[in-house]
C-alpha positions in Angstrom: 40.7 24.3 -116.3 43.9 23.0 -114.8 45.9 22.6 -118.1 44.8 25.9 -119.7 45.5 28.0 -116.6 48.7 26.4 -115.5 50.3 26.6 -118.9 50.3 30.3 -118.5 52.6 30.1 -115.5 55.5 28.2 -117.2 57.7 31.2 -117.1 56.7 32.7 -113.7 60.1 33.0 -111.9 60.0 33.3 -108.1 63.0 32.6 -105.9 63.8 33.1 -102.3 67.2 33.3 -100.7 67.0 29.7 -99.5 66.3 28.1 -102.9 68.9 26.3 -104.9 68.3 25.6 -108.6 70.0 22.3 -109.4 70.4 21.0 -112.9 70.2 17.2 -113.0 70.8 16.9 -116.8 73.5 19.1 -118.3 72.2 18.4 -121.8 69.0 20.4 -121.0 69.6 22.9 -118.3 66.5 24.9 -119.2 64.0 22.1 -118.4 65.9 19.5 -116.5 66.4 21.1 -113.1 64.8 21.0 -109.7 64.6 23.5 -106.8 66.0 22.4 -103.4 64.9 24.2 -100.2 67.1 22.9 -97.4 66.1 22.9 -93.7 67.1 26.0 -91.7 68.9 23.8 -89.1 71.1 22.2 -91.8 70.0 18.8 -90.4 68.1 16.8 -93.0 65.9 14.3 -91.3 63.7 13.6 -94.3 62.8 14.7 -97.8 59.6 16.0 -99.3 59.3 16.0 -103.1 56.7 18.2 -104.7 55.9 17.8 -108.4 53.5 19.3 -110.8 52.7 19.2 -114.5 52.2 22.1 -117.0 54.0 24.5 -114.7 57.5 25.4 -113.6 59.0 24.4 -110.2 59.1 28.1 -109.3 55.3 28.3 -109.7 54.8 25.9 -106.7 56.6 28.4 -104.5 54.0 31.0 -105.2 51.1 28.6 -104.3 52.0 26.9 -101.1 53.9 27.4 -97.8 54.8 23.7 -97.6 58.5 24.3 -98.5 58.8 27.1 -96.0 57.2 25.1 -93.1 59.2 22.0 -94.1 62.4 24.1 -93.9 61.7 24.9 -90.3 61.0 21.2 -89.5 64.2 19.6 -90.6 62.9 18.5 -94.0 64.6 19.1 -97.3 62.1 20.0 -100.1 62.7 19.1 -103.7 60.4 20.8 -106.2 60.3 19.5 -109.8 58.1 19.7 -112.9 56.9 16.6 -114.8 56.5 18.7 -118.0 53.2 17.7 -119.6 53.0 14.3 -117.8 49.5 13.0 -117.1 50.2 9.6 -115.6 53.2 7.4 -114.7 54.3 6.5 -118.2 57.9 5.5 -118.9 58.9 9.2 -119.5 57.5 10.3 -116.1 59.0 7.4 -114.2 62.3 7.9 -115.9 62.3 11.5 -115.0 61.5 10.9 -111.4 64.2 8.2 -111.2 66.7 10.6 -112.6 65.7 13.4 -110.2 65.7 11.3 -107.1 69.0 9.6 -108.0 70.5 13.0 -108.4 69.1 14.2 -105.1 70.8 11.2 -103.4 74.1 12.2 -104.9 73.7 15.8 -103.8 72.5 15.3 -100.2 73.1 13.0 -97.4 69.6 11.6 -96.9 67.8 8.4 -95.8 66.3 6.6 -98.8 63.5 5.3 -96.6 62.4 8.9 -95.5 60.9 10.3 -98.7 57.5 11.9 -99.0 56.1 12.4 -102.5 53.3 14.9 -103.2 51.6 16.0 -106.4 48.8 18.3 -107.5 46.2 17.0 -110.0 47.7 14.7 -112.6 51.1 14.5 -110.9 49.3 13.2 -107.8 48.4 10.2 -109.9 52.0 10.0 -111.1 53.5 9.9 -107.6 50.9 7.5 -106.4 51.6 5.0 -109.2 55.4 5.6 -108.9 55.3 4.8 -105.2 53.5 1.5 -106.0 56.2 0.7 -108.5 58.9 1.3 -106.0 57.4 -1.3 -103.7 56.5 -3.7 -106.5 60.1 -3.7 -107.8 62.3 -2.0 -105.2 65.6 -3.0 -106.9 64.7 -0.8 -109.9 64.1 2.4 -108.0 66.3 4.7 -106.0 64.0 5.2 -102.9 61.2 3.6 -101.0 58.7 6.4 -100.3 57.3 6.2 -96.8 54.6 8.9 -97.4 52.6 9.9 -100.5 49.9 12.5 -100.9 47.9 13.7 -103.9 45.7 16.8 -104.3 42.5 16.7 -106.3 44.0 13.8 -108.3 42.4 11.4 -110.8 43.6 8.1 -109.3 41.7 6.0 -111.9 42.6 6.7 -115.5 39.4 5.0 -116.7 37.5 7.4 -114.4 39.6 10.3 -115.9 38.5 9.3 -119.4 34.9 9.2 -118.3 35.3 12.7 -116.7 36.7 14.0 -120.0 33.7 12.6 -122.0 31.3 14.0 -119.5 32.8 17.5 -119.6 32.8 17.5 -123.4 29.2 16.3 -123.5 28.1 18.8 -120.9 29.9 21.6 -122.7 29.5 24.1 -119.8 32.8 25.3 -118.6 35.2 26.2 -121.5 38.3 25.4 -119.5 37.1 21.9 -118.4 35.9 21.2 -122.0 39.3 22.1 -123.3 41.1 20.0 -120.8 38.7 17.1 -121.5 39.4 17.2 -125.2 43.2 17.5 -124.7 43.4 14.7 -122.1 41.1 12.3 -124.0 43.2 12.8 -127.1 46.5 12.0 -125.3 44.9 8.9 -123.6 43.6 7.6 -126.9 46.9 8.1 -128.7 49.1 6.6 -126.0 46.9 4.0 -124.3 44.1 3.5 -126.8 40.4 3.6 -126.1 39.7 2.4 -122.5 36.9 0.1 -123.6 39.2 -1.6 -126.2 42.4 -1.7 -124.1 41.3 -1.9 -120.4 44.6 -3.8 -119.5 46.7 -0.7 -120.4 44.5 1.5 -118.2 44.8 -1.1 -115.4 48.6 -1.0 -115.6 48.9 2.8 -115.7 46.4 3.6 -112.9 47.2 3.8 -109.2 43.7 2.3 -108.8 40.9 1.0 -110.9 37.6 0.6 -109.2 36.2 -1.5 -112.0 39.1 -3.9 -112.2 40.0 -7.0 -110.2 40.8 -6.4 -106.6 43.3 -6.0 -105.2 45.0 -4.0 -108.0 48.0 -1.8 -108.0 46.9 -0.3 -104.8 48.1 -3.4 -103.0 51.6 -2.1 -103.2 50.6 0.8 -100.9 49.9 -1.5 -97.9 52.9 -0.2 -95.9 52.8 3.5 -97.1 51.1 6.4 -95.4 48.7 7.8 -97.9 46.6 11.0 -98.0 44.2 12.1 -100.8 43.2 15.8 -100.5 40.1 17.1 -102.1 38.1 20.4 -102.0 34.7 18.8 -101.2 32.6 22.0 -101.5 30.1 20.4 -103.9 27.9 23.5 -103.6 30.6 25.6 -105.4 31.0 22.8 -108.0 27.2 22.8 -108.7 26.9 26.6 -108.9 30.1 27.3 -110.9 30.8 24.1 -112.9 27.5 22.3 -112.9 29.2 19.3 -111.3 27.8 16.8 -108.9 30.1 14.6 -106.9 30.1 12.1 -109.8 31.6 14.8 -112.1 34.6 15.2 -109.8 37.6 12.9 -108.9 36.3 12.6 -105.3 34.3 9.3 -105.7 37.3 7.5 -107.1 39.6 8.9 -104.5 37.4 7.9 -101.6 37.0 4.4 -103.1 40.7 4.0 -103.2 41.0 5.0 -99.5 38.3 2.5 -98.7 40.1 -0.3 -100.5 43.3 0.5 -98.7 41.6 0.5 -95.3 40.0 -2.8 -96.2 43.4 -4.2 -97.1 44.6 -3.3 -93.6 46.4 0.0 -94.3 45.2 2.0 -91.3 47.4 4.9 -92.5 45.3 5.7 -95.6 43.3 8.9 -95.2 40.8 10.9 -97.2 41.3 14.6 -96.4 38.4 16.9 -97.0 40.0 20.4 -97.2 39.5 22.8 -94.3 39.7 25.7 -96.8 38.6 26.2 -100.4 41.1 25.8 -103.2 42.3 29.3 -104.1 45.4 30.1 -106.1 47.7 33.0 -105.3 46.0 34.9 -108.1 42.8 34.8 -106.2 41.2 32.3 -108.6 39.0 29.6 -107.0 39.9 26.1 -108.2 39.9 22.6 -106.7 43.3 22.2 -108.5 45.1 24.3 -105.9 47.9 23.6 -103.5 45.9 25.6 -100.9 43.6 22.6 -100.4 46.3 21.3 -98.1 46.6 22.5 -94.5 50.4 23.0 -94.7 51.2 22.9 -91.0 49.1 19.7 -90.5 50.7 18.1 -93.5 54.3 18.7 -92.4 53.6 17.5 -88.9 52.0 14.4 -90.4 55.1 13.8 -92.5 57.4 14.3 -89.4 55.3 11.8 -87.5 55.4 9.2 -90.2 59.2 9.7 -90.5 59.4 9.4 -86.7 61.1 12.7 -86.3 61.3 13.6 -82.7 58.9 16.3 -81.4 59.5 17.3 -77.8 56.0 18.9 -77.5 54.3 15.5 -78.2 57.0 13.2 -76.7 55.4 10.8 -74.2 58.1 8.7 -72.4 57.4 5.1 -71.5 59.8 5.3 -68.5 59.5 7.4 -65.3 62.2 10.1 -64.7 61.4 12.5 -61.9 61.6 16.3 -62.1 62.7 17.7 -58.7 61.1 21.0 -57.7 62.8 24.0 -59.3 64.7 21.9 -61.8 64.4 22.6 -65.5 64.2 20.0 -68.3 65.1 19.6 -72.0 64.5 16.9 -74.5 65.9 16.2 -78.0 66.5 13.4 -80.4 69.8 11.5 -80.8 72.0 12.1 -82.6 71.5 15.8 -81.8 71.9 18.6 -84.4 75.1 19.8 -82.9 76.8 16.4 -82.8 75.4 14.4 -85.7 78.3 11.8 -85.5 77.1 10.5 -82.1 76.6 6.8 -82.8 73.3 6.6 -80.9 69.7 6.9 -82.1 66.9 7.7 -79.7 66.1 10.5 -77.1 68.1 12.5 -74.6 66.0 13.6 -71.6 67.7 16.1 -69.3 67.3 17.3 -65.8 69.1 20.6 -64.7 69.8 21.8 -61.2 68.2 25.3 -60.6 71.7 26.8 -60.6 73.1 24.9 -63.6 73.8 28.0 -65.6 75.1 30.3 -62.8 78.9 30.2 -62.5 78.6 31.5 -58.9 76.2 28.7 -57.8 77.3 25.5 -56.1 75.0 23.8 -58.6 76.8 25.1 -61.7 77.0 22.5 -64.5 75.4 19.8 -62.2 72.7 17.9 -64.1 71.6 14.5 -65.3 70.3 13.0 -68.5 68.8 9.7 -69.8 69.7 8.2 -73.1 66.7 6.2 -74.3 68.3 4.3 -77.2 66.7 2.5 -80.1 67.9 -1.1 -80.2 70.8 -2.6 -78.2 74.2 -1.1 -79.3 77.3 -2.8 -78.0 77.9 -0.5 -75.0 81.3 -0.5 -73.3 83.8 2.1 -72.0 85.4 2.9 -75.4 81.9 3.3 -76.9 80.8 5.7 -74.2 84.1 7.6 -74.3 84.0 8.2 -78.0 80.3 9.2 -78.1 80.7 11.6 -75.1 83.7 13.2 -76.7 81.7 13.7 -79.9 78.7 15.0 -77.9 80.6 17.6 -75.8 82.8 18.7 -78.7 79.7 19.6 -80.6 78.2 21.3 -77.6 81.3 23.5 -77.2 81.5 24.3 -80.9 77.9 25.3 -81.0 78.6 28.0 -78.5 81.8 29.5 -79.9 80.2 32.0 -82.3 77.0 33.1 -80.4 79.1 33.6 -77.2 82.0 35.2 -79.1 84.6 32.9 -77.6 88.1 33.6 -78.7 89.7 30.7 -80.6 92.8 30.8 -78.4 90.6 29.7 -75.5 89.2 26.6 -77.3 90.9 23.3 -76.7 90.0 19.6 -77.6 87.5 17.9 -75.4 89.0 14.8 -73.7 87.0 12.0 -72.0 88.1 9.1 -69.8 85.6 6.4 -68.9 86.1 3.1 -67.1 83.9 0.4 -65.8 83.5 0.2 -62.0 81.6 -1.9 -59.5 78.0 -2.4 -60.6 75.4 -0.3 -58.8 72.2 -2.2 -57.9 69.7 -1.9 -60.8 72.4 -1.6 -63.4 73.7 -4.0 -66.0 77.0 -2.1 -65.8 78.2 1.0 -64.1 80.9 3.4 -65.4 82.8 6.4 -64.0 85.0 9.0 -65.6 85.8 12.6 -66.4 85.1 15.1 -69.2 87.6 17.9 -69.7 86.1 20.7 -71.7 85.8 24.5 -72.0 83.0 25.9 -69.8 81.5 28.0 -72.5 79.5 30.0 -70.0 82.4 31.6 -68.2 85.0 30.6 -70.9 87.3 28.7 -68.5 88.6 25.1 -68.5 86.4 22.7 -66.5 86.5 19.0 -65.5 83.1 17.3 -65.2 82.9 14.1 -63.1 80.5 11.5 -64.5 78.7 8.4 -63.4 77.0 6.3 -66.1 74.4 3.6 -65.3 73.6 1.1 -68.0 70.1 0.2 -66.8 68.7 -3.3 -66.4 65.4 -2.7 -68.2 63.4 -5.6 -69.7 62.9 -3.8 -73.1 63.4 -5.8 -76.2 63.5 -2.6 -78.4 65.5 -0.1 -76.4 68.5 0.4 -74.1 68.8 2.9 -71.2 71.8 4.9 -70.1 71.5 7.3 -67.1 74.2 10.0 -66.7 75.0 11.9 -63.5 77.2 14.9 -64.2 78.8 17.5 -61.9 82.2 19.4 -61.6 81.9 18.9 -57.8 83.7 16.1 -56.0 81.8 12.9 -55.2 81.4 13.9 -51.6 79.5 17.1 -52.5 75.7 17.2 -51.6 74.9 17.6 -55.4 75.7 13.9 -55.8 73.1 12.8 -53.3 70.4 14.5 -55.4 71.8 13.0 -58.6 72.0 9.5 -57.0 68.4 9.9 -55.8 67.3 10.6 -59.4 69.0 7.5 -60.5 67.5 5.3 -57.8 64.0 6.7 -58.4 64.2 6.0 -62.1 61.8 3.4 -63.4 61.8 1.6 -66.8 58.0 1.5 -66.6 55.9 4.7 -66.3 
């Protein structure tokens, strides 16, 4: 009874302090809007779009923690309603195009890092929409990398059969009502499935009775998950449904076909918990079918968003006894204009943070970079100035640094005699505010552009210390460099 029950929630307003209501069509501000839940960090590394039919965008916020968890994981969440849409017809496709185009104008986001998710009939909409994006990419604003659907009818012919069976069985009033309504809409817009099979083939993400491969062939390079509440005991007791009276067989058949086509990123997800709405009502048409934490981490993984807890380097960089480490993605949150993509892997002397220690501000880090940027002294100088400017600025407010103590970071880098094992070697200085004791400081730096036989990555190793080059700290830093290996 998805349609009957969700229609009651159309005017259920729920907001949090982080939501933004954004109107994308000024001619209809009542219906043509979406909710945006930005990441807490302010750093958008990807976008998750959640859509539903027969309910308002606000309703989704009452039913799932997906937006909350996404916000803590550098994902922007867009929540929208497809009105009364049942499949990816021209109205639904046009509405999604309009929303996503508006999102691109409002936020600085990567068009290749979009995840689309939908419950019930909107699951079928986002599945078919994603196929269309890859079939005719020039006609669509984004290329979704991830798509997931929850208890969705992925085969419209199968949906018509489901409607007929519910009407014939005449057991659950909600399902009977939905069956009559959906079958009437299908017949009016697409005609009878037996008389117009070509229309059902075109509109469906998948058609198990049609020629293979069908529309699903356009999902070959997309990460796909189909979520279902597979508690068939509950279905039998409460709905008198066997597996054949659910959308599960068609969903599993679609995943099988994708796997056979070579898409190893297609998954059938049997829910870990039953579908239960916030009202306490048990229903397979529930956002709770999704394990929210697992889903968000899956999206992050498919977007290749760096996770220091799971990062496994391919190189070998020692950790001396007593030293501390840190690891984050490039460009970092505090210096997004750094023109480098990859990972920064740091090693800190034990006394790095102690102004009274001889080891204060002595440390090293590796830049493991994607691709092969054109590295030279000006490139290093500009990126280090951006990096350390962001580092200082990040500490001004939390450390309550008076603005009259803040001054511009200056960096000077020059190429020097090449150290064995390097492609090139650089030396220089970084003049900045020591935000720990709030005094000016000059860091000496040696940069090794490593000679690693890696077709996909470049390696830069930085030795940093305010101490002169004759100080014992540099012996330890140089040993770290000499012990570094491109291969683990």
